[in-house]
C-alpha positions in Angstrom: 7.0 -34.3 -40.6 4.8 -35.9 -37.8 1.7 -34.6 -37.7 0.1 -34.2 -34.2 -3.3 -34.3 -35.0 -2.8 -37.8 -36.4 -0.9 -38.8 -33.5 -3.9 -38.3 -31.1 -6.5 -39.4 -33.5 -8.3 -36.0 -33.7 -9.6 -33.4 -36.6 -7.9 -30.2 -37.0 -10.9 -28.3 -35.7 -11.2 -30.6 -32.4 -11.8 -28.7 -29.6 -9.5 -28.6 -26.4 -11.5 -31.0 -24.5 -11.7 -33.5 -27.4 -7.6 -33.1 -27.7 -7.5 -34.0 -23.8 -9.3 -37.0 -24.3 -7.9 -38.4 -27.3 -4.4 -37.5 -25.4 -5.5 -39.7 -22.4 -6.7 -42.5 -24.1 -3.7 -42.7 -26.5 -1.5 -42.3 -23.4 -3.1 -44.9 -21.8 -2.9 -47.6 -24.8 0.5 -46.7 -25.3 2.1 -47.1 -21.9 4.1 -50.1 -21.2 1.9 -51.3 -18.4 -1.1 -51.4 -20.5 0.1 -54.4 -22.9 -1.2 -57.9 -22.6 1.9 -59.6 -22.4 5.4 -59.0 -21.0 7.0 -60.6 -23.9 5.2 -58.1 -26.2 6.0 -55.0 -24.0 9.8 -56.1 -23.6 10.4 -56.6 -27.3 8.8 -53.1 -28.4 10.1 -51.2 -25.4 11.7 -48.9 -27.8 8.9 -48.2 -30.1 6.7 -47.7 -27.1 8.8 -45.1 -26.0 9.0 -43.1 -29.2 5.1 -43.6 -29.3 4.8 -42.0 -25.9 7.0 -39.1 -26.8 5.2 -38.6 -29.8 1.9 -38.3 -27.8 3.7 -36.1 -25.6 5.2 -33.8 -28.0 1.4 -33.6 -29.9 -0.2 -32.8 -26.5 2.5 -30.0 -25.8 1.8 -28.3 -28.6 -1.8 -28.8 -29.2 -2.9 -28.1 -25.5 -1.7 -24.5 -25.7 -3.8 -22.0 -28.0 -0.6 -19.8 -29.0 1.7 -22.9 -30.0 -1.5 -24.8 -31.6 -2.1 -21.5 -33.9 1.5 -21.3 -34.9 1.9 -25.2 -35.6 -1.8 -24.8 -37.6 0.0 -21.7 -39.8 3.3 -23.3 -40.2 2.0 -26.7 -41.6 -0.7 -24.8 -43.4 2.4 -23.1 -45.3 4.5 -26.2 -45.4 7.3 -25.1 -43.2 8.1 -27.6 -41.0 11.2 -26.2 -40.0 9.8 -23.1 -39.0 8.0 -25.3 -36.4 10.9 -26.6 -35.0 12.7 -23.4 -35.0 9.9 -21.2 -33.3 8.5 -23.6 -30.8 10.5 -26.0 -28.7 9.1 -29.3 -28.3 9.0 -29.7 -24.4 9.1 -25.6 -23.8 8.6 -24.8 -19.8 8.1 -21.1 -21.3 3.9 -20.4 -21.1 2.2 -17.1 -21.5 0.4 -17.7 -18.4 3.9 -18.2 -16.4 3.5 -14.8 -14.9 0.3 -16.3 -12.8 2.6 -18.6 -11.0 5.2 -16.0 -10.0 5.2 -15.0 -6.4 5.8 -11.3 -5.5 6.9 -9.8 -2.2 4.2 -8.0 -0.5 4.4 -4.2 -0.4 6.0 -2.8 2.7 4.9 0.7 4.0 8.4 2.9 3.4 8.8 4.1 7.2 12.1 5.1 6.6 11.2 7.7 4.2 8.2 8.9 6.2 10.4 9.2 9.5 12.8 11.5 7.1 9.9 13.6 6.0 8.6 14.1 9.6 12.4 14.8 10.8 13.1 17.7 8.2 9.6 19.3 8.6 10.2 19.1 12.5 13.6 20.8 12.3 12.3 23.5 9.9 9.4 24.5 12.2 11.7 24.8 15.3 14.1 27.1 13.2 11.2 29.0 12.0 10.0 29.3 15.7 13.4 30.3 16.7 14.0 32.9 14.1 10.2 34.4 13.9 9.5 37.3 15.8 7.9 36.8 19.4 4.6 36.7 20.2 3.0 40.3 20.8 2.4 41.4 24.1 -1.1 41.4 25.0 -2.1 45.4 25.1 -4.7 47.0 27.6 -8.0 46.1 27.0 -9.6 47.5 29.8 -10.6 44.0 31.3 -8.9 43.3 35.0 -7.6 39.9 35.1 -5.5 37.7 37.3 -2.1 39.4 37.1 -3.1 42.6 35.9 -1.2 45.7 37.1 -3.6 48.3 38.1 -3.6 52.1 39.2 -6.4 54.2 41.0 -8.4 56.9 40.0 -9.2 59.9 42.5 -12.7 57.5 43.4 -10.6 54.7 44.2 -11.5 52.6 41.7 -8.9 50.2 39.8 -8.4 50.5 36.3 -5.7 48.3 34.1 -2.5 49.9 33.2 0.7 48.8 30.9 2.8 46.8 33.5 6.0 47.7 31.9 5.1 51.4 33.1 4.4 52.8 36.4 1.6 50.8 38.3 0.2 50.8 42.0 -0.9 47.4 42.5 -0.7 43.8 40.7 -4.4 42.0 40.8 -4.6 38.5 42.5 -8.3 38.1 41.5 -11.5 39.3 40.3 -14.4 38.2 42.8 -18.1 39.3 42.6 -19.4 42.1 44.6 -20.8 39.8 47.2 -17.7 38.2 47.6 -15.0 38.7 50.0 -11.3 38.8 49.3 -8.5 37.0 51.0 -7.4 38.2 54.5 -3.8 38.8 53.3 -5.0 40.8 50.4 -6.4 44.3 50.0 -9.8 45.0 47.8 -10.6 47.8 45.5 -13.6 48.3 43.4 -13.3 47.6 39.6 -13.8 50.7 37.5 -15.5 49.0 34.8 -18.2 47.6 37.4 -17.4 43.7 37.0 -16.8 42.9 40.7 -14.1 43.5 43.5 -10.5 43.6 42.8 -8.5 41.6 44.9 -4.9 43.0 44.9 -1.7 41.3 46.2 0.3 42.5 49.0 
C-alpha cells in the first residue's frame, strides 16, 4: 500500500499548511517541464505520470480533514482495502459541497395572498347582504337639515318621526341673527338652537 505521507515527504502529524507546501514542491519537481533534459523526460514519461498521479492522490486524501482522519484510522488498523472501499481516490463529493449550491431566490406568494383577499371580500359582502339593515336614527330632539318637524301652540318647531305625520321639513338651521333664504319660511327652534328654515 502506498503511504500518502511518504509520497509527499511529510510527517503524520504535519499541518495542512505543511502538507500544501510539500504537495506544491513535489508537483513542481515531478512535472515533466521541470526535468533538466528532454531525453530524460522522454525516457521516464510513464514513471513521471505515475508519480504525478501518486502525488495528486496523496493531496486529495490529506487535504480533506474527513478523508485524512479516515485514512489515518484505516492505516492504523492495517485495513488498506477499507481505504479504497470507503474513500474514492478522486472524489468530487465534499462535505462543503452545499456551499457552492445556488439556491433560487425566495418569491412572495402573490397568488395565495390574492386568493385570501378574494375569499375575505366575498365573505364580507355576503355578511353585508344577509345582515340586518342599519337601524334608523331615532328622534334626538336636535333639529338638523332634513329633519321632519311639527309646531307647538307657540309656533316653535320640534322634531318628529318622518314616517308619521309631520308639518314641514327643515332645509337648514341658522343662528338667530341670520336670515333664511327667500324661498323658505322660518320658525323658532323650540330647543333654542337657532332659526329653523323650512322647505316650501
